[in-house]
Every structure is written in C-alpha cells, then in structure tokens.
VMD Tcl script that draws the C-alpha trace (Angstrom):
set ca {
  {118.57 -112.76 -34.14}
  {117.31 -113.31 -37.62}
  {115.98 -116.76 -38.28}
  {114.43 -117.38 -34.88}
  {111.08 -115.70 -35.29}
  {111.07 -114.86 -31.58}
  {112.88 -112.43 -29.31}
  {114.67 -109.70 -31.24}
  {114.05 -111.69 -34.44}
  {110.26 -111.52 -34.04}
  {108.08 -109.92 -36.67}
  {104.84 -108.35 -35.48}
  {101.89 -107.97 -37.81}
  {101.55 -104.36 -38.97}
  {97.94 -104.41 -37.79}
  {99.22 -104.78 -34.21}
  {100.33 -101.14 -34.25}
  {97.50 -99.60 -36.29}
  {95.26 -97.13 -34.49}
  {92.43 -97.45 -34.19}
  {93.12 -101.13 -33.62}
  {91.35 -103.41 -36.12}
  {90.94 -106.85 -34.55}
  {89.81 -108.43 -37.84}
  {92.89 -107.14 -39.69}
  {95.10 -108.36 -36.84}
  {93.52 -111.83 -36.96}
  {93.92 -112.15 -40.73}
  {97.28 -110.57 -41.63}
  {99.73 -113.30 -42.72}
  {102.62 -113.80 -40.34}
  {106.09 -112.51 -41.13}
  {107.58 -115.57 -39.37}
  {105.55 -118.26 -41.17}
  {108.53 -119.47 -43.21}
  {110.81 -120.04 -40.21}
  {111.21 -123.71 -39.42}
  {112.62 -125.38 -36.31}
  {115.99 -126.07 -37.94}
  {116.56 -122.43 -38.84}
  {115.45 -121.25 -35.41}
  {117.58 -123.89 -33.66}
  {120.61 -122.84 -35.71}
  {120.09 -119.22 -34.68}
  {119.78 -120.29 -31.02}
  {122.98 -122.34 -31.25}
  {124.87 -119.35 -32.62}
  {123.50 -117.12 -29.87}
  {124.54 -119.62 -27.17}
  {128.03 -119.82 -28.69}
  {128.31 -116.01 -28.54}
  {126.90 -115.60 -25.06}
  {128.60 -118.61 -23.50}
  {131.88 -118.36 -25.42}
  {131.53 -122.05 -26.20}
  {130.90 -123.10 -22.60}
  {127.71 -124.99 -21.68}
  {124.78 -122.73 -20.78}
  {121.48 -123.08 -18.98}
  {118.79 -122.47 -21.59}
  {115.22 -121.66 -20.58}
  {112.55 -122.36 -23.19}
  {109.08 -120.82 -22.96}
  {105.93 -121.87 -24.80}
  {106.42 -123.02 -28.42}
  {110.14 -122.31 -28.15}
  {110.49 -125.64 -26.34}
  {110.55 -127.33 -29.76}
  {113.38 -125.06 -30.90}
  {115.47 -125.46 -27.76}
  {115.04 -129.25 -27.90}
  {116.27 -129.32 -31.51}
  {119.24 -127.11 -30.64}
  {120.18 -129.30 -27.67}
  {119.98 -132.43 -29.82}
  {122.25 -130.86 -32.44}
  {124.82 -129.33 -30.06}
  {124.50 -131.00 -26.64}
  {127.90 -129.72 -25.51}
  {126.51 -126.16 -25.44}
  {123.77 -127.03 -22.92}
  {124.38 -127.63 -19.23}
  {120.62 -127.66 -18.58}
  {117.47 -127.17 -20.61}
  {114.51 -125.80 -18.62}
  {110.97 -125.84 -20.00}
  {108.65 -123.13 -18.63}
  {105.06 -123.58 -19.81}
  {106.72 -124.96 -22.94}
  {106.34 -127.71 -25.47}
  {108.59 -130.63 -24.61}
  {108.24 -132.26 -28.02}
  {108.44 -135.84 -29.09}
  {110.16 -136.78 -32.33}
  {108.26 -135.84 -35.45}
  {105.39 -133.87 -33.89}
  {105.12 -130.16 -34.63}
  {103.79 -127.66 -32.12}
  {100.63 -127.38 -34.23}
  {100.12 -131.16 -34.19}
  {100.77 -131.31 -30.46}
  {98.05 -128.72 -29.78}
  {95.48 -131.09 -31.35}
  {96.84 -134.23 -29.66}
  {95.35 -136.06 -26.64}
  {98.49 -135.18 -24.62}
  {97.46 -131.52 -24.78}
  {93.97 -132.05 -23.40}
  {92.98 -129.45 -20.82}
  {95.43 -126.73 -21.85}
  {94.09 -123.20 -21.82}
  {96.41 -121.29 -24.15}
  {94.89 -122.25 -27.51}
  {91.70 -120.32 -26.78}
  {93.80 -117.13 -26.58}
  {94.81 -117.39 -30.24}
  {93.70 -114.87 -32.83}
  {92.93 -115.96 -36.38}
  {93.45 -119.33 -38.02}
  {97.05 -120.42 -37.35}
  {97.13 -122.57 -40.47}
  {96.13 -119.62 -42.65}
  {98.43 -117.16 -40.83}
  {101.36 -119.55 -40.70}
  {101.75 -118.81 -36.99}
  {100.03 -119.11 -33.69}
  {99.00 -115.51 -32.99}
  {98.33 -114.00 -29.59}
  {97.29 -110.48 -28.67}
  {99.30 -109.71 -25.52}
  {97.89 -106.17 -25.50}
  {94.35 -107.47 -24.90}
  {94.02 -106.59 -21.22}
  {90.68 -108.36 -20.97}
  {92.52 -111.66 -21.43}
  {95.48 -111.05 -19.11}
  {94.05 -113.34 -16.44}
  {93.64 -116.11 -19.04}
  {97.25 -115.54 -20.19}
  {98.37 -115.69 -16.59}
  {96.50 -118.96 -16.01}
  {97.89 -120.52 -19.19}
  {101.50 -119.36 -18.95}
  {102.29 -117.85 -15.54}
  {99.88 -119.40 -13.03}
  {102.36 -119.45 -10.17}
  {103.79 -115.97 -10.77}
  {102.76 -112.82 -8.91}
  {100.15 -110.87 -10.84}
  {102.33 -107.79 -11.48}
  {105.21 -109.94 -12.71}
  {102.86 -111.97 -14.91}
  {101.41 -108.80 -16.48}
  {104.95 -107.57 -17.21}
  {105.87 -110.93 -18.77}
  {102.68 -110.93 -20.86}
  {103.72 -107.53 -22.22}
  {106.97 -109.09 -23.48}
  {105.28 -111.89 -25.43}
  {105.75 -111.92 -29.18}
  {102.44 -112.12 -31.01}
  {103.43 -114.82 -33.53}
  {105.06 -118.23 -33.05}
  {105.78 -120.08 -36.32}
  {103.58 -123.14 -36.75}
  {106.25 -124.94 -38.79}
  {108.43 -125.69 -35.78}
  {108.73 -129.43 -35.99}
  {111.33 -131.55 -34.20}
  {113.38 -133.98 -36.27}
  {111.83 -137.43 -36.83}
}
mol new
graphics top color blue
foreach p $ca { graphics top sphere $p radius 0.5 }
foreach p [lrange $ca 0 end-1] q [lrange $ca 1 end] { graphics top cylinder $p $q radius 0.2 }
display resetview
C-alpha cells in the first residue's frame, strides 16, 4: 500500500535492524515516510477499501495517528464507510495536524508522546521503538490499557515505528 506510510506501506529506519542496535542512530535517522501527507494516505486507504469491500460500505478501524487519515478518507468518500471506529486514535478537528494536536490542551494527560524517539520535527515522523521491551508497559498503558497483557504485547510488536507528522486534516 504505497502512499500510506503505515501497514504494508510502512518504511522502517535502517537503524532499526542494525546489530548491535544503536539507539542514537535510530533516534536521528530521517524517516522514509516524512513526505507522505494525509491526502495521499487517505487516497491509498480509499483504494484499499474499494478493493476489499468491492465498493460496498466497510467498517474501518483507525488506530493512533491513523485516525487523521481515516477521517479524511471518510470525508472524501463517505459511501465507502458504514462505520469509522477510533481505537486510541486521533479524532481530528479541521485544520489541526497530529503534531499540532499533541501540543494542544485537548491532549493534556496523554502518555504516548513520552515513548517517542528523536525529534519528530527533524525526523519528519513520530518515531516509536516497539522492540524496546522496557517500555512495553508504557505502550500498553498508552495504547492498549484494557487489553490482556499477552495480546497487548503482540499488538505492540505489530506497530510501525514511524507515523508521518504531516498528516493534517483538511481545513
């Protein structure tokens, strides 16, 4: 799914796979998904829904920063969505990017930002390190608080490390 920056279209930093692992290199390597904006990602999601649903409305579940993308897609092609479910996801308001939302008063008390690696504005993405077992409980609290521990650990292992910071809903 090129153009989404997530799922099978994700691009991991090369430093993620280097051994021995170099945390400083991982936190500073520019993101391969930095140029993906919400419109491109929403277009890719729309095409995927058309393929999977054969044009029929689908239930779409958005997780984390992908809430901004799913919202944009649903606004562009509402006939393809029977329901849109947000799971620990951004439910954006018009004109505010995920990056801007993180710094807004509405986001006060969230626990996910502290899990980031590197400067998202320099990387062009919000970067996590799902392989960092020492932080699995913090990931679970931030994203999967009501999920059994074993299931949460499995879900954490499926997280993509980078979410593009340019995902901005339409004004």
